[in-house]
C-alpha positions, -999 to 999 in steps of 0.1 A, spaced: 0 0 0 28 23 9 45 16 -25 13 28 -43 13 61 -24 50 67 -32 44 59 -69 13 81 -71 32 110 -54 61 106 -79 36 106 -108 18 136 -94 51 155 -92 60 145 -128 27 158 -140 32 191 -120 67 196 -135 54 188 -170 26 214 -167 49 240 -153 73 235 -183 43 236 -207 31 269 -191 66 284 -194 67 275 -231 33 290 -237 43 322 -219 74 325 -241 53 319 -272 28 345 -263 55 370 -255 71 365 -289 39 377 -305 41 410 -288 74 418 -305 59 412 -339 43 440 -360 6 436 -353 -6 464 -376 -31 452 -401 -17 447 -435 -33 465 -465 -40 443 -495 -16 444 -524 -36 466 -547 -29 493 -573 -13 523 -557 -35 553 -549 -25 581 -572 -14 558 -600 -31 558 -634 -59 533 -635 -56 506 -662 -79 507 -691 -108 482 -689 -135 467 -710 -164 448 -694 -198 435 -707 -231 439 -690 -254 409 -689 -273 422 -719 -240 422 -739 -234 459 -738 -197 466 -737 -184 493 -713 -149 508 -712 -134 535 -691 -135 558 -722 -173 557 -718 -169 578 -687 -148 609 -697 -143 633 -668 -164 612 -646 -156 595 -613 -159 557 -615 -165 533 -585 -156 497 -594 -170 472 -568 -158 436 -571 -182 409 -557 -188 372 -559 -221 353 -555 -205 328 -531 -192 356 -509 -213 360 -477 -202 396 -470 -209 405 -507 -245 392 -503 -249 412 -471 -237 444 -490 -261 441 -520 -290 461 -505 -266 488 -495 -250 488 -529 -284 490 -546 -292 521 -526 -258 535 -532 -262 530 -569 -290 556 -570 -270 581 -549 -239 576 -571 -260 583 -602 -273 615 -587 -238 625 -577 -225 619 -612 -205 589 -603 -204 558 -625 -208 527 -602 -198 494 -618 -206 463 -598 -184 435 -612 -192 398 -603 -161 376 -605 -179 348 -622 -191 337 -657 -221 353 -674 -245 324 -666 -237 324 -629 -238 362 -628 -272 362 -645 -287 337 -621 -272 356 -591 -288 388 -604 -322 371 -608 -319 354 -574 -313 386 -555 -336 407 -578 -308 431 -586 -320 465 -599 -287 479 -611 -263 468 -639 -241 439 -631 -210 429 -650 -196 394 -653 -159 389 -650 -153 352 -660 -120 339 -647 -95 333 -675 -112 353 -703 -112 386 -685 -80 398 -670 -94 428 -650 -90 409 -617 -53 406 -625 -48 440 -641 -65 457 -611 -49 433 -585 -83 425 -570 -73 411 -535 -107 394 -529 -143 403 -525 -160 426 -516 -134 452 -527 -134 484 -546 -114 510 -566 -124 546 -571 -110 562 -602 -111 600 -602 -121 623 -631 -85 624 -644 -83 585 -646 -62 580 -615 -69 556 -585 -81 579 -557 -90 551 -533 -89 513 -530 -96 486 -505 -123 464 -490 -159 475 -484 -152 486 -448 -153 518 -428 -132 537 -452 -156 528 -480 -185 539 -459 -168 573 -452 -162 578 -489 -197 569 -500 -214 589 -473 -204 620 -493 -223 609 -523 
């Protein structure tokens, strides 16, 4: 009986020492994170102030639109995807914003990063009341030319054809569009 108590005491101390070492290792790991740069990284997009690339996109009805169709006009390009939850959440806001943008003289292009068929069924499913453009992967290089980091994201092109703002649809986007 005494042997069992001695063995259990030894095992208990082994477990205590193991947990103490594990705790020390965890503390060291957590402390190493505080020395890292924890500032949020901006996505790798076209630089604000740089000239916007030329583009050509087709609406679902086949109408081709290029940046030359908007001389001396500000252009807001919003990139979405039908399988993107945050994009779906933003659709009602974007539909309201489309009308405000029109009144403010801003061309708002909503670009779906999928083929025409999927884009058309997405537009019907959500009963979209604004033009939607399809950007099929492979045949349309806008997502590469504009370095689209993901969805929902945007570029705003000023009247001179330069990138004036870029990023995800977040607080910065809300601040910009509140002025429309």
